[in-house]
C-alpha positions in Angstrom: 125.8 219.8 176.4 126.9 223.3 175.6 130.3 224.7 174.6 131.6 228.2 175.6 134.8 229.8 174.5 136.5 233.1 175.7 139.9 234.5 175.1 141.8 236.3 177.8 144.5 238.8 176.8 147.6 238.8 179.0 150.6 241.1 178.9 153.8 239.3 180.1 157.1 240.8 181.2 159.3 238.2 179.6 161.2 235.2 180.7 160.4 234.0 184.1 157.2 236.0 184.5 154.1 234.1 185.9 150.6 235.4 185.9 147.8 234.1 188.0 144.8 233.6 185.7 142.5 232.0 188.3 140.2 235.0 188.8 139.8 235.6 185.1 139.1 231.9 184.4 136.5 232.0 187.3 134.9 235.0 185.7 134.8 233.2 182.3 133.1 230.2 183.9 130.5 232.4 185.8 129.8 234.4 182.7 129.3 231.3 180.5 126.0 230.3 182.1 127.4 226.8 182.4 127.2 225.2 185.9 128.9 221.8 185.6 131.5 220.7 183.2 135.1 220.7 182.1 137.3 223.6 181.6 140.4 223.7 179.3 142.8 226.7 179.5 145.1 226.7 176.6 148.0 229.0 175.6 148.5 229.0 171.8 152.3 229.5 171.7 155.4 227.4 171.7 157.3 229.6 174.3 154.8 229.7 177.2 153.0 227.2 179.4 150.0 226.8 181.6 150.0 224.9 184.9 148.1 224.3 188.1 150.1 225.2 191.1 150.2 227.5 194.2 150.8 231.1 193.1 153.2 232.2 195.7 156.5 234.1 195.2 158.9 231.4 196.5 157.6 229.1 193.9 156.9 231.5 191.0 160.0 233.8 191.3 162.7 231.3 192.8 161.9 227.7 192.8 160.3 227.0 189.4 162.7 229.4 187.4 165.7 227.7 189.1 164.4 224.2 188.4 163.9 225.1 184.8 167.4 226.4 184.5 168.8 223.3 186.1 166.9 221.1 183.6 166.9 223.1 180.5 169.9 225.7 180.9 170.2 228.8 178.7 173.9 228.4 178.1 174.0 225.2 176.1 173.7 224.7 172.4 170.1 224.2 171.0 169.4 223.2 167.4 166.6 225.9 167.2 169.1 228.6 168.0 171.5 227.3 165.4 168.8 227.5 162.8 167.0 230.8 163.9 169.6 232.7 165.9 166.8 234.0 168.2 168.3 233.0 171.6 165.2 231.2 172.8 165.8 227.5 172.1 165.6 226.8 175.9 162.2 228.5 175.9 160.8 226.1 173.4 162.1 223.0 175.2 160.9 224.3 178.5 157.4 225.0 177.1 157.3 221.4 175.6 157.9 219.8 179.1 155.5 222.1 181.0 152.8 222.0 178.4 150.4 224.4 176.8 147.2 223.6 178.7 145.4 222.4 181.9 142.1 220.8 182.1 140.0 220.6 185.4 136.3 220.2 186.4 134.0 223.1 187.3 130.8 222.9 189.3 128.3 225.2 190.7 129.7 227.8 188.2 133.2 227.8 189.7 136.5 226.0 189.2 136.9 222.8 191.3 140.5 223.3 192.2 142.4 222.3 195.3 142.9 224.7 198.1 146.4 225.6 197.0 145.9 225.4 193.2 145.8 228.4 190.9 145.8 228.6 187.0 149.2 230.0 186.1 150.6 231.2 182.8 154.3 230.9 182.6 156.2 233.2 180.1 159.1 231.3 178.9 160.2 233.5 176.0 163.2 235.9 176.3 160.9 239.0 175.7 157.6 240.5 176.8 154.6 239.2 174.9 151.0 239.6 174.7 149.3 236.1 175.1 145.8 235.3 174.0 144.7 232.6 176.3 141.8 230.4 175.3 139.3 229.2 178.0 137.1 226.5 176.4 134.3 225.2 178.6 132.1 222.1 177.9 129.2 221.5 180.2 125.6 221.8 181.2 123.6 225.1 181.5 121.5 225.6 184.7 117.9 224.4 184.3 115.2 226.8 185.6 112.5 224.8 187.2 
């Protein structure tokens, strides 16, 4: 069993921006020398999230932001904002519910995702950020016979 870790730097445009990480995660898997295993894609931060979903404009630009606003609206009081006055209490709550990571299998040196699944980073903070995304792989190396 071997472990490989790679960090992917992502520039976001602020709240509501979604980034498709699938190609970069696939490159990390291919470059690791591991052929079979488990991948974890983790965003260290309390105002962003990682998910598996179809990366298409209707979902990314309209449906998901609208659902997050219905569930966790910006215009209500948040204890975080009362303490820090930074205007992003809703961002922290949204991140908590979406989650900071996804885990999925890989095989043959590539992600084993469904046809319509991509690895997506959601920026939930109120400003643009540079996110350092960790791709941690645990698996087996190819054996040359």
